[in-house]
C-alpha positions in Angstrom: -0.4 -0.4 0.1 1.4 3.3 -0.8 2.4 5.9 1.7 1.7 9.7 2.0 3.8 11.8 4.1 2.0 15.1 5.6 3.9 18.0 6.2 3.8 19.3 9.8 1.7 22.1 9.1 -1.3 19.8 7.6 -0.9 17.3 10.3 -3.9 19.3 12.6 -5.8 17.1 9.8 -4.7 13.8 9.9 -4.8 13.3 13.8 -1.1 14.1 14.3 0.1 11.5 11.6 2.8 12.3 9.2 2.8 9.0 7.0 -0.7 7.4 6.0 -0.8 4.2 4.3 -3.6 4.7 2.1 -5.5 2.9 -1.2 -4.3 3.8 -4.9 -3.3 2.3 -8.1 -2.8 6.2 -9.6 -1.6 9.7 -7.5 -5.4 10.7 -8.3 -6.5 7.3 -6.4 -4.2 7.7 -3.2 -5.6 11.9 -3.3 -9.4 10.3 -3.2 -8.7 8.0 -0.3 -6.9 10.4 1.4 -9.6 13.3 0.9 -12.0 9.9 1.8 -10.2 9.5 5.4 -9.4 12.9 6.1 -12.1 16.1 4.7 -10.9 18.5 6.9 -8.0 18.7 4.7 -10.3 19.4 1.2 -10.4 23.0 1.2 -6.7 23.0 1.9 -5.3 20.5 -1.1 -8.2 21.1 -3.8 -10.3 23.7 -5.2 -13.9 24.2 -5.7 -13.7 22.2 -9.2 -12.1 19.4 -7.3 -8.4 19.9 -8.9 -5.1 20.1 -7.0 -4.4 23.8 -6.0 -1.5 25.1 -7.8 0.7 25.3 -4.6 0.0 21.9 -3.8 3.3 19.5 -4.7 3.3 16.0 -5.0 6.6 14.0 -5.0 7.1 10.3 -6.2 10.4 9.8 -4.9 12.6 13.0 -5.8 10.4 13.7 -8.8 7.2 16.4 -8.9 4.4 14.2 -10.4 3.9 17.0 -12.4 6.8 16.0 -14.7 5.6 12.7 -14.7 2.4 12.0 -15.5 0.1 13.9 -12.9 -2.4 12.8 -11.3 -2.2 9.5 -13.4 1.1 8.4 -12.3 1.1 4.8 -11.4 2.2 4.0 -8.0 3.6 0.8 -6.7 2.5 -0.7 -3.1 5.6 0.5 -1.5 5.7 3.8 -3.2 6.1 6.4 -1.0 4.6 10.3 -2.4 5.7 13.1 -0.2 3.0 16.1 -0.2 4.3 19.7 -0.2 2.6 22.4 0.2 4.3 26.3 -1.1 4.0 28.0 1.9 4.3 31.9 1.6 4.8 34.8 4.3 6.0 37.9 4.7 
């Protein structure tokens, strides 16, 4: 089962868990399972149309999935996906 690494600012929405084992054969399916299990994350990760927000980056290993096959990037059971939101401040 693939795992998703959750950054510290979003762990408040995952009961403090830093790594989640999720179902999915693609990154899209993994994200669907994430939002099904942790619906409070939805406004932080996707827009009203259900698309991933532009500041949300997902990495498979060291590759941004945007540079692979996007959300249709296939996953193996031992893959680890990193969720890295861009954070701006002033």
